[in-house]
N, C-alpha and C positions, 0 to 999 in steps of 0.2 A: 462419530460425533462424541461429545463427552457425556458421561452418565449424568442423570439428573442431579444426584447428589453433588456432583462436581461442576455442574453447569456454570461457567463463568463467562461474562460479557467480554468480547473482544472489540474494542472501539477502534475504528480505523480512519485515516486521512489518506485520499488518493491524489497525489501530486501528479500533474501532466494527466488529468482524468479524461480529457476528450469527451466523446459521446457517452461514456460510461460502461464500456465493456468490461473492464476489470471490476469495477464497483458492483455491477450487476452480478457477475460471477461470484464475487466475494460474498455478497448478500445472499445468494442462492445457497451458499454453504454455511450460512448462519452468522457470518460476521458483520457487525454493525458499522457500516461506512457512514460516517456523519457528514463529510465534507469532501469536496473536490475542487482543485485548483487548475486553471488552464488559462492561457492568454487568448484562446480563440472564443470569442463571445458567442459565435454561432453554435457552439456546443451546449450552451445552458439550457436550452429547452430540452434536448435529448436526455441530458444528464439528470435533470431534475424531474422530468415527467415520469420517467421509467424507474427512478431510484428515490428510496427514501433518504435523501442526502441534499445538502445546499451547495450550490455552484458559486465559486468565487472567481471572478475574472481578475487573475493577478498572476505576474511573473513569479516564478518559484524563487528567484534570486531576491525577491522583496518579502518573502514569507518569514516571518520571525519565529524564534523558539517559543516566545510567550504565547503567540497566537496558536501554534500547534498544541501547547500544553493546555490551553483553555478548551480546545476540543476534547482533549483526553481526560478531563476532570471526572473523577468517579469511576474510571474504568478499571476493571479487574486486570485486564491485559490491553496492551496497546500495539497497533500496526502502523507503520508508515510505508506507503507504497509509492514508488517513483519510477514510472516507466517513461523515461525522457524520450523526445523525439529521436527517431532512429536515422534520419536522413544523413547527418554527418559521418555516421559509421557504416553506411551501406557501401557495398562494392562499387556501385555506379559513383558515388560522391567521391569515394577515395581515388577512383580511376580518373576522375575529372580534375585531379591535382590542385583541388582548393586547399590552401593551407589551413592549418588548424585555427589559426588567428583570424582568418576571413570569416570563418563560421563560429559566431560565438555560442552556438548551441553545444560545442564540444565542452564547455565548463559547466553545463547543467547537471552532469553527473557528480562533478566536484561540489556543486552547491547542495545537491541532495546529500552527499556524504557529510558535509559540514552540519546539516540539520540532524542527521542521524547521530553525530558526535555530540551535538548539544542537547538533544531532547532524549536521546537513549531509549527509543521505543523498545518493548519487549521483542517485537518481530519487525522484520524488514523484508520487503520483496521488491524486485525490479525485473522487467522484461525488455528485451532489445534484439537487434539484429545479431546473428552469430559472429560477424566480423568485430563487433566490440570486444570480444574475449581476447583478442591479440593486441589490443591498444593499452597504452600506458595509463590512460585515465581509468580504465577499468582495473587494472592491477593496483592503482592507488586506491580506488574504492574499496577493493578487498582488503588491502592493508588496514584502511580506516576501520572495516568491520572487525578484523582480527585484533587490532590494537584496543577495540572497545569490548573485547571477549565475547564476540558473537560465535555461535556454532553456524557454519555456512555450508550449503549445498547448492550447486548450480550445475546446469548441463544444457547442452544444445538439444532442444525438444523438437521432434518431428510431429507436427500437429496431428496427423492421422492415428498416431500411437495413442492419442487420447479422444478418438472418436470424431475428429473433424475431417471433412472431405475436401481439404486442400493441401497441397505440398509445402505449405508454410513451414519453415525452421525458425525457431526463436531460442535465443539464450534467455533461461529463466533462473532466477536465483531466489532462494529463501534463506533466511537467517533468523536466529532466535538467540536472545540474551539468556535465556531462563531454561532451555532444555536442548537435547540434541534434536536435530531436525534433518528430514531428508524429503526430497521431492517424491511426490506420490508416484508409484510404479506405473508403467504404462497399462492402460486399460484394454487396449485393442493390439491386433497383429495383423500382418498382411492378409490372412484369410478372413478377418472380421472388419476390416476398414470400411467406413461409410462411402458411399458413392455420390456422385453429382445427382444421380437419380434419386437416392434416399432423401436427399435434402430438398431439392426444387422442383421434382417432376410434377407434383400435384398443383402448382401455381397456374392460374388462367393463362391462356395463350395471349401473346401480344404482338403487334407490328413494330417494326422499327420507328421510333419517333412517338410512339403511343404510351398513355397512361391509363392503368386500370381505374375504372370507376369506383370500385370498392376499396382500393388500397392506392393512395397517392405515391407511395414510394415504389410500387410495382410499376415503374417507368422506364423506358429504354430510350437511349440516345437515337436520333434521326441518322440516317445513312445516306452519304451522296450516292448517286446512281452507280457510279464505278464500284464502290464498296458494296452496295447492294448486289451487284453482279458477282463480285468476289466471294461474298458469303454464300451465295447461291451455288458457287462452284466449289465450296469447301466441304471437305469430308471430316465427320467426327474423329478427332484424334490426328487428322492429317495436317498438311502445311500448305503454303502457298505454291509449293512445287506441284501440287495437284491441279493448279489452275492452267487454262490455256494461255499461251505466251502473251497474247494481247491484254490479259488482265494483269500481268505482273508489273510491279513498280519498277521504275527505271534503276533505282538503286539496288534492287535485288538481281538485276540482271548483270550487274558488275561481279567480278569474281568475289569482291568482299562481302556482297550481300548474301552469298550461301551461308554465312555464318549466322544469319538471323531467321531460322526456321521457326522460332516460337511466337513471331507476330503474326497477326491475321489468322489465328487458328480457331477452329471449333473445339469446345469441349466434347468429352465423350461421356454418355450417361453412366457406363459402367466403370469409369475411372474416377481419379481424384480431380478436382479442379486445380488450376495453377494458383500461386500465391495471390490473394486478393490485394491489389495495390491501390493507391490513391487515383489511379487513372483506369480503374476496372470497368468504368462504363463505356470505354472505347474499344471498339472491336479491332482497330489497328494497333493497339497498345500492348497486346499480349494475346494469349490463347483465351480470349474473353468472348468469343462467338458462342451463342446458345447452341446446345447439341443438335437441335433440329429445327428450331424457328430461325428465320432469316433476319437475325439481329444480334446485337451484343447483349449480354446478360443484363437484367434490370438492377436498379439499385436494391430492390428487396432480395433479389436473388443473391447479390453479392453480400448483402448484411447476413443472410441466412448461411451462407458458406463461411461467414466469419462466425458463426455459431450463435448470432443473435436470435432471439424468439420472433416469430412471424409477426407478433403484435407489437414489437418495439417501434416507437414513434421517434423520427428524427427531427421533424419539425412541425409547428402548429399549423392549423387550417389557414390562418390569417397571415402566416410568414411563409412564403413560398421561397425556398432556397434554390439556387441553380444546380442543375445536375452535377457540375464540376465541384461545387462546395460540398454537396452531400457524398460524393464519391471520395472526396479527400477525408471527410469524417469517418466514413465507413473503412477505407484502407488503412487509415492510421490507427484505428481502434486496436485495443487488445481484444483478442477473441474471448468471448464470454466463457468459453469452455476452459481457457487457461486460467481465467479468474477463479473458477471453481476448483482447478487442479491445485492452485496456491492455497486457497481456502481450506480444502481438505488436507493439504500437507501440514498446515498449521494446527488444525484440530487433531490430527493424528499424532503430532508431537506432544500437544497438551495431554492427550489421553494417556499416552506412554508415560509421560512425567507424573500424572496422578497415580497410575497403577503402581508405579515403582515406589510411591511415597507411603 
């Protein structure tokens, strides 16, 4: 952090803020996030309840330079964050051969770049799937930053290297107009990685379809009788190949099915969780089986594996959201810990700048 004599305020706006994972992480590192923008109205409660910031339900393509400059009034330093939805750049979407024109989310990064050019914040950050790095839209975004004289650092981050217990890989970029900037060096290595046990072992036991009385987010999806039998036959870290023949899905019995060992899997206590996705509540959607209880992971467990604190609220008591809506919010979130890494990277670059002056 900056020394007291150099303590300057950094005001930030979080575009594509979702449930507030990035904002929460930035605020934990001492950055003052004033506002978040997102088109998903269901994110408003989670964003505002847990963060000292205002939610604006608005398409980023309609956000104006004037609007952002109003938020930044009086700031010593400014940060614009833009973690655009990653689906168009994911491996799955690209393999489904959807043309760029069919998915108008492709131009969200260009819209973000245009706002950077007009507002010229001191700092910029974005996070996305690794596949974005090979796309022209990303190269164009980098060109925008270089043309506006930003120092830029980016890399594909393996989340366990920063203390998260899931195998998520993300492209993370930080840029500064006023100083050299580098992403914070990894804080963990293979011998010090967090495990599933470290993060969720202490939570109360649940049955499939049950909700914890003390924590409404600690709720697990119901299982069909066949899937209940399947999870009972599943070994931690194993695959559906461990099941008796009669429990196997017909698609898995075909020769092509052998390439899908990562669905219907149980997590292992001493290992990392898989990447938490928007379908993380479904036992059949990935390796989302609880390590020992006969159910998929709960929404709370998914959120904690995304590095949200156990106290983070995603919906109010009087507005119950569907499990699918909450899983989408959690899976789409920027992990809180990555927000902290970005915030600390920015603080570090400012400290070095002040020390050299």
